[in-house]
DOMARGU-10739 format. One line per 5 residues: number of its first residue (from 1); for each residue x, z, y of C-alpha. Coordinates in nm, 3 decimals, padded with zeros to 5 digits, always signed. Layout:
BEGIN
NUM) X,Z,Y  ...
***
This chain:
BEGIN
1) +05.115,+01.381,+06.863  +05.219,+01.062,+07.077  +05.381,+00.777,+06.858  +05.737,+00.709,+06.918  +05.818,+00.332,+06.949
6) +06.114,+00.182,+06.889  +06.277,+00.003,+07.118  +06.264,-00.412,+06.996  +06.631,-00.460,+07.003  +06.675,-00.131,+06.713
11) +06.314,-00.248,+06.556  +06.480,-00.574,+06.466  +06.811,-00.418,+06.344  +06.550,-00.171,+06.110  +06.377,-00.514,+05.977
16) +06.747,-00.654,+05.890  +06.825,-00.321,+05.719  +06.421,-00.303,+05.540  +06.532,-00.657,+05.384  +06.807,-00.489,+05.260
21) +06.636,-00.215,+05.098  +06.363,-00.424,+04.925  +06.650,-00.612,+04.750  +06.771,-00.254,+04.618  +06.405,-00.163,+04.499
26) +06.419,-00.419,+04.270  +06.642,-00.518,+03.982  +06.932,-00.474,+03.891  +06.960,-00.144,+04.127  +06.554,-00.049,+04.030
31) +06.561,+00.197,+04.315  +06.129,+00.106,+04.356  +06.028,+00.376,+04.599  +06.247,+00.158,+04.872  +06.018,-00.120,+04.862
36) +05.708,+00.105,+05.048  +06.008,+00.258,+05.259  +06.140,-00.091,+05.374  +05.744,-00.249,+05.467  +05.724,+00.093,+05.695
41) +06.029,+00.021,+05.870  +05.852,-00.311,+05.934  +05.557,-00.137,+06.043  +05.667,+00.070,+06.251  +05.598,+00.013,+06.635
46) +05.464,-00.358,+06.519  +05.161,-00.284,+06.739  +05.382,-00.268,+07.064  +05.521,-00.598,+07.031  +05.446,-00.958,+07.138
51) +05.369,-01.221,+06.885  +05.668,-01.342,+06.965  +05.882,-01.062,+06.904  +05.721,-00.951,+06.588  +05.772,-01.320,+06.457
56) +06.123,-01.208,+06.480  +06.120,-00.894,+06.325  +05.985,-01.072,+06.022  +06.259,-01.320,+06.066  +06.516,-01.057,+06.053
61) +06.324,-00.870,+05.764  +06.319,-01.181,+05.583  +06.696,-01.266,+05.653  +06.779,-00.940,+05.506  +06.592,-00.994,+05.177
66) +06.684,-01.318,+05.098  +07.050,-01.279,+05.251  +07.126,-01.007,+04.982  +06.845,-01.098,+04.740  +06.866,-01.437,+04.702
71) +07.235,-01.492,+04.760  +07.271,-01.615,+04.382  +07.176,-01.935,+04.586  +07.538,-01.979,+04.723  +07.669,-01.944,+04.349
76) +07.449,-02.212,+04.220  +07.551,-02.463,+04.471  +07.912,-02.422,+04.481  +07.974,-02.342,+04.204  +07.791,-02.575,+03.987
81) +07.708,-02.798,+04.231  +08.010,-02.947,+04.304  +07.983,-02.858,+04.691  +08.272,-02.703,+04.929  +08.234,-02.376,+05.110
86) +08.147,-02.465,+05.430  +07.836,-02.693,+05.321  +07.766,-02.425,+05.032  +07.734,-02.174,+05.315  +07.543,-02.381,+05.561
91) +07.304,-02.486,+05.283  +07.263,-02.106,+05.187  +07.218,-02.002,+05.529  +06.959,-02.289,+05.586  +06.774,-02.195,+05.268
96) +06.808,-01.767,+05.349  +06.663,-01.894,+05.713  +06.378,-02.125,+05.596  +06.230,-01.889,+05.361  +06.256,-01.598,+05.643
101) +06.010,-01.815,+05.851  +05.738,-01.735,+05.597  +05.764,-01.371,+05.721  +05.806,-01.490,+06.113  +05.451,-01.655,+06.081
106) +05.320,-01.394,+05.888  +05.342,-01.131,+06.197  +05.359,-01.363,+06.429  +05.011,-01.432,+06.295  +04.909,-01.060,+06.254
111) +05.027,-00.968,+06.619  +04.897,-01.264,+06.727  +04.544,-01.214,+06.573  +04.467,-00.859,+06.496  +04.469,-00.533,+06.696
116) +04.545,-00.208,+06.608  +04.201,-00.172,+06.454  +04.250,-00.036,+06.082  +04.592,-00.135,+06.140  +04.780,+00.008,+05.813
121) +04.501,-00.228,+05.593  +04.534,-00.521,+05.798  +04.912,-00.537,+05.801  +04.889,-00.504,+05.379  +04.615,-00.789,+05.374
126) +04.859,-00.989,+05.663  +05.176,-00.901,+05.432  +04.976,-01.040,+05.097  +04.871,-01.341,+05.238  +05.224,-01.408,+05.359
131) +05.336,-01.425,+04.999  +05.029,-01.583,+04.884  +05.144,-01.899,+05.148  +05.500,-01.883,+05.026  +05.376,-01.904,+04.670
136) +05.234,-02.205,+04.697  +05.341,-02.418,+05.015  +05.622,-02.687,+04.945  +05.616,-02.593,+04.579  +05.631,-02.243,+04.619
141) +05.910,-01.951,+04.563  +05.754,-01.622,+04.473  +06.100,-01.480,+04.432  +06.142,-01.114,+04.530  +05.771,-01.064,+04.604
146) +05.740,-00.680,+04.728  +05.549,-00.564,+04.448  +05.760,-00.711,+04.166  +05.951,-00.356,+04.154  +05.669,-00.173,+04.083
151) +05.719,-00.237,+03.710  +05.872,+00.078,+03.691  +05.688,+00.280,+03.907  +05.392,+00.490,+03.906  +05.199,+00.192,+04.025
156) +05.264,+00.018,+03.706  +04.912,+00.036,+03.591  +04.759,-00.187,+03.839  +04.961,-00.482,+03.733  +04.704,-00.530,+03.458
161) +04.452,-00.497,+03.691  +04.539,-00.753,+04.001  +04.932,-00.862,+03.858  +05.220,-00.859,+04.156  +05.014,-00.917,+04.450
166) +04.791,-00.673,+04.406  +05.098,-00.415,+04.377  +05.220,-00.590,+04.676  +04.909,-00.523,+04.844  +04.920,-00.139,+04.761
171) +05.320,-00.131,+04.791  +05.265,-00.231,+05.164  +04.967,-00.016,+05.244  +05.175,+00.279,+05.114  +05.450,+00.180,+05.388
176) +05.186,+00.148,+05.629  +04.983,+00.447,+05.570  +05.329,+00.628,+05.520  +05.376,+00.541,+05.918  +05.054,+00.655,+05.971
181) +05.104,+01.004,+05.806  +05.426,+01.080,+06.043  +05.143,+01.123,+06.332  +04.960,+01.405,+06.135  +04.651,+01.115,+06.028
186) +04.477,+01.315,+05.745  +04.264,+00.993,+05.667  +04.569,+00.823,+05.573  +04.708,+01.095,+05.395  +04.401,+01.091,+05.166
191) +04.386,+00.710,+05.141  +04.763,+00.727,+05.035  +04.715,+00.991,+04.727  +04.397,+00.798,+04.619  +04.659,+00.483,+04.581
196) +04.854,+00.675,+04.380  +04.648,+00.882,+04.158  +04.397,+00.574,+04.096  +04.678,+00.496,+03.808  +04.636,+00.794,+03.641
201) +04.290,+00.730,+03.524  +04.343,+00.330,+03.448  +04.388,+00.231,+03.081  +04.751,+00.228,+02.908  +04.660,-00.055,+02.685
206) +04.455,-00.362,+02.802  +04.538,-00.539,+02.452  +04.601,-00.478,+02.094  +04.805,-00.557,+01.834  +04.692,-00.856,+01.555
211) +04.898,-00.976,+01.257  +05.181,-00.866,+01.101  +05.521,-00.805,+01.303  +05.720,-01.152,+01.294  +06.151,-01.146,+01.286
216) +06.229,-01.310,+01.577  +06.623,-01.459,+01.601  +06.734,-01.563,+01.965  +07.016,-01.768,+02.028  +07.257,-01.702,+02.317
221) +07.525,-01.985,+02.327  +07.727,-01.879,+02.628  +07.877,-02.228,+02.663  +08.037,-02.371,+02.948  +07.790,-02.495,+03.242
226) +08.062,-02.717,+03.395  +08.147,-02.923,+03.121  +07.807,-02.886,+02.916  +07.674,-03.243,+03.004  +08.050,-03.401,+02.882
231) +08.109,-03.492,+02.511  +08.313,-03.168,+02.472  +08.031,-02.988,+02.563  +07.782,-03.163,+02.366  +07.993,-03.095,+02.070
236) +08.061,-02.782,+02.131  +07.707,-02.667,+02.169  +07.629,-02.845,+01.870  +07.886,-02.655,+01.658  +07.766,-02.309,+01.828
241) +07.417,-02.345,+01.766  +07.450,-02.502,+01.412  +07.679,-02.169,+01.338  +07.467,-01.921,+01.457  +07.179,-02.094,+01.275
246) +07.336,-02.049,+00.932  +07.476,-01.717,+00.977  +07.081,-01.601,+00.996  +06.966,-01.366,+00.744  +06.688,-01.482,+00.516
251) +06.396,-01.208,+00.658  +06.400,-01.421,+01.014  +06.060,-01.574,+01.073  +06.109,-01.814,+01.351  +06.448,-01.898,+01.548
256) +06.451,-01.971,+01.899  +06.717,-02.185,+02.115  +06.752,-02.132,+02.499  +06.645,-02.402,+02.762  +06.830,-02.754,+02.685
261) +07.030,-02.572,+02.399  +07.148,-02.918,+02.302  +07.288,-03.113,+02.602  +07.107,-03.442,+02.498  +06.777,-03.566,+02.417
266) +06.555,-03.491,+02.171  +06.589,-03.867,+02.001  +06.927,-03.815,+02.004  +06.930,-03.417,+01.870  +06.673,-03.497,+01.585
271) +06.920,-03.533,+01.328  +07.096,-03.159,+01.429  +06.751,-03.018,+01.432  +06.613,-03.129,+01.110  +06.988,-03.009,+00.967
276) +06.930,-02.677,+01.186  +06.587,-02.608,+00.991  +06.702,-02.691,+00.661  +06.952,-02.431,+00.717  +06.677,-02.172,+00.752
281) +06.477,-01.970,+00.466  +06.176,-02.128,+00.372  +05.877,-02.076,+00.585  +06.106,-02.016,+00.908  +06.056,-02.234,+01.239
286) +06.304,-02.354,+01.500  +06.178,-02.387,+01.831  +06.433,-02.476,+02.113  +06.383,-02.617,+02.496  +06.530,-02.975,+02.490
291) +06.494,-03.255,+02.739  +06.282,-03.546,+02.650  +06.275,-03.923,+02.790  +05.932,-04.166,+02.655  +05.927,-04.535,+02.660
296) +05.841,-04.569,+03.019  +06.127,-04.421,+03.161  +05.991,-04.055,+03.245  +06.163,-03.736,+03.177  +06.070,-03.399,+03.053
301) +06.204,-03.034,+03.018  +06.030,-02.982,+02.715  +05.989,-02.692,+02.412  +05.994,-02.862,+02.063  +06.028,-02.730,+01.719
306) +06.100,-02.793,+01.368  +05.913,-02.665,+01.054  +05.566,-02.527,+01.047  +05.565,-02.599,+01.449  +05.254,-02.771,+01.572
311) +05.239,-02.906,+01.916  +05.536,-02.924,+02.224  +05.539,-02.770,+02.576  +05.664,-02.982,+02.857  +05.731,-02.745,+03.177
316) +05.509,-02.828,+03.448  +05.648,-02.680,+03.765  +05.930,-02.795,+03.843  +06.225,-02.667,+04.057  +06.264,-02.832,+04.352
321) +06.681,-02.986,+04.402  +06.721,-02.901,+04.026  +06.501,-03.129,+03.855  +06.359,-03.345,+04.101  +06.483,-03.442,+04.450
326) +06.206,-03.420,+04.742  +06.217,-03.693,+04.985  +06.500,-03.831,+04.730  +06.493,-04.175,+04.965  +06.584,-03.985,+05.261
331) +06.850,-03.754,+05.061  +07.027,-03.909,+04.812  +07.334,-04.013,+04.920  +07.333,-03.799,+05.271  +07.545,-03.579,+05.091
336) +07.683,-03.499,+04.768  +07.485,-03.209,+04.665  +07.217,-03.433,+04.655  +07.322,-03.705,+04.408  +07.176,-03.514,+04.103
341) +07.387,-03.607,+03.776  +07.077,-03.568,+03.551  +06.763,-03.788,+03.548  +06.459,-03.638,+03.773  +06.233,-03.463,+03.569
346) +05.828,-03.534,+03.538  +05.554,-03.266,+03.524  +05.373,-03.193,+03.266  +05.018,-03.134,+03.257  +04.911,-02.837,+03.399
351) +04.659,-02.726,+03.090  +04.813,-02.717,+02.822  +04.764,-02.594,+02.475  +04.996,-02.325,+02.313  +05.239,-02.403,+02.063
356) +05.215,-02.280,+01.669  +05.485,-02.195,+01.520  +05.295,-01.990,+01.167  +05.119,-01.754,+01.246  +05.198,-01.674,+01.596
361) +05.004,-01.903,+01.874  +05.250,-01.905,+02.158  +05.188,-01.973,+02.542  +05.497,-02.121,+02.724  +05.723,-02.073,+03.060
366) +06.026,-02.284,+03.095  +06.311,-02.086,+03.311  +06.178,-02.107,+03.707  +05.801,-02.128,+03.587  +05.809,-01.729,+03.430
371) +05.763,-01.593,+03.829  +05.440,-01.735,+03.861  +05.183,-01.503,+03.774  +04.907,-01.738,+03.777  +05.035,-02.010,+03.563
376) +05.195,-01.757,+03.301  +04.835,-01.601,+03.300  +04.667,-01.950,+03.233  +04.938,-01.966,+02.932  +04.851,-01.609,+02.807
381) +04.434,-01.639,+02.752  +04.496,-01.859,+02.435  +04.790,-01.712,+02.310  +04.887,-01.396,+02.158  +05.261,-01.407,+02.224
386) +05.450,-01.531,+02.550  +05.805,-01.734,+02.527  +06.028,-01.860,+02.827  +06.363,-02.048,+02.741  +06.600,-02.089,+03.046
391) +06.967,-02.159,+03.155  +07.079,-01.841,+03.374  +07.396,-01.978,+03.383  +07.317,-02.123,+03.697  +07.296,-01.794,+03.849
396) +07.662,-01.683,+03.756  +07.752,-01.278,+03.714  +07.529,-01.286,+04.047  +07.195,-01.039,+04.060  +07.004,-01.333,+03.999
401) +06.949,-01.321,+03.617  +06.872,-00.942,+03.613  +06.600,-01.001,+03.864  +06.461,-01.320,+03.658  +06.449,-01.023,+03.355
406) +06.257,-00.814,+03.583  +06.003,-01.059,+03.663  +05.947,-01.188,+03.291  +05.865,-00.810,+03.251  +05.615,-00.799,+03.498
411) +05.438,-01.096,+03.370  +05.424,-00.923,+03.022  +05.317,-00.613,+03.157  +05.018,-00.823,+03.364  +04.871,-00.958,+03.076
416) +04.964,-00.716,+02.794  +05.148,-00.989,+02.571  +05.506,-00.949,+02.458  +05.750,-01.204,+02.577  +06.015,-01.336,+02.404
421) +06.333,-01.457,+02.637  +06.589,-01.686,+02.510  +06.876,-01.752,+02.779  +07.174,-01.982,+02.750  +07.408,-01.662,+02.879
426) +07.179,-01.390,+02.967  +06.933,-01.231,+03.004  +06.856,-01.268,+02.651  +06.547,-01.014,+02.585  +06.270,-00.907,+02.360
431) +05.973,-00.748,+02.609  +05.675,-00.534,+02.500  +05.333,-00.584,+02.634  +05.414,-00.286,+02.860  +05.652,-00.458,+03.011
436) +05.956,-00.265,+02.762  +06.297,-00.432,+02.693  +06.278,-00.326,+02.360  +06.597,-00.522,+02.222  +06.870,-00.688,+02.433
441) +07.176,-00.927,+02.439  +07.483,-00.863,+02.626  +07.512,-01.123,+02.932  +07.789,-01.379,+02.888  +07.855,-01.320,+02.497
446) +07.771,-01.557,+02.228  +07.510,-01.368,+02.083  +07.200,-01.314,+01.835  +06.965,-01.121,+01.894  +06.692,-01.024,+01.598
451) +06.407,-00.807,+01.655  +06.031,-00.749,+01.558  +05.740,-00.927,+01.755  +05.362,-00.863,+01.747  +05.107,-01.058,+01.838
456) +04.834,-00.907,+02.092  +04.477,-00.975,+02.158  +04.227,-00.936,+02.403  +04.260,-00.982,+02.789  +04.320,-00.774,+03.067
461) +04.151,-00.802,+03.399  +04.421,-00.990,+03.573  +04.463,-01.273,+03.270  +04.064,-01.320,+03.309  +04.079,-01.359,+03.675
466) +04.432,-01.433,+03.832  +04.541,-01.348,+04.146  +04.205,-01.512,+04.349  +04.052,-01.145,+04.364  +04.367,-00.990,+04.491
471) +04.428,-01.275,+04.824  +04.057,-01.256,+04.886  +04.063,-00.860,+04.892  +04.424,-00.935,+05.156  +04.183,-01.176,+05.341
476) +03.858,-00.939,+05.338  +04.153,-00.652,+05.492  +04.232,-00.855,+05.764  +03.899,-00.924,+05.884  +03.790,-00.627,+06.060
481) +04.131,-00.622,+06.260  +04.064,-00.978,+06.429  +04.048,-00.907,+06.754  +03.728,-00.971,+06.964  +03.723,-01.279,+07.216
486) +03.487,-01.190,+07.502
***
């Protein structure tokens, strides 16, 4: 059966549409089965293209993906960055096209270096190597990885084995093998069946509960971001979180306030935190996200505690343009958006001990850090519970917070650890070790979410090894397809 090949122009349109389908595969749409379809559309007929044409197809896919799936960037820049519509559109477009270049580079390299030998496997390997590059280059942006949507799919049991990048590898391979099945290649159908049948034999539970359940209360203040750092915003934050804390029942063991719940530094907030702690029942602990400053002029985005709490956590992976300004001397003063009103943060150490709150040993990830699978795995190795505090107010009413929640769910599944997620205005949630949301507060409301959390012990394979085995596997899959130079 002869292969049907798309004209290049039609292939570019198909790739653009495939990017949109990838967004639909993720939250809040959760049409996970569209992710392999999207990968298949990119793969379809790619070997008839020149490296330059393949790069353009990758660029179109990236624009379709980030233009739809990361559209919340416009909300952050325009609504909360005090930026006019034309400049916000320009900066958002620059952001989308810049990220799309990762796909352009990936598929340019794929066509430049690889031939049709074992093409479905080399294609999937190249896809994951591109995601690996996007994870760390220029501080990284592993948002909307192809495998993230599979937390709700039959492929989910692969997550504790190899994490999100293994899910991406299998999803891309499903798409490329699916195209090969169109040409009635039986070996492709057999390979595809194996990928989807193996999860039936994988363990459903890698970790086991340990200790008694802990009653947790997550406080969601829902305070307006635009006035948060004003004197009025500070007063409202103090009044809101103290009132919510006073209203808690006697059975609460741990209270969590979200990232920067009080818009002030820890030394300024100490009387307020002590007052909040004294209002709790005996034996209850308080954890909150807050900014810290030290005597040497350094600033940190942190999690600290009151009560029977040992240790603190300082955010290690900062958000560029949000918590610090790259190329500060060049950009500051050039555009109002780059004149950050808050001081630049300093990253905390990469290797930090977990926080101990009562009997809980807690691994931490502040806001953006939860999207970094290996960072979270390193926190999970010594902890029984994972905590992420976040200020998702910057997303507005976009799909961003729901995507953020989905990635937190995947971190729970990868590591077999419950995740406590406290946010400023949603989505505040409790997530079990299988990545299922067991309790959730409504978005955009002042709320208290209570529920029981039980720590787990034991390590998944992914928690032990991290992502490097999958990255190595992806590279080994590409090697057989490399062109031989005569």
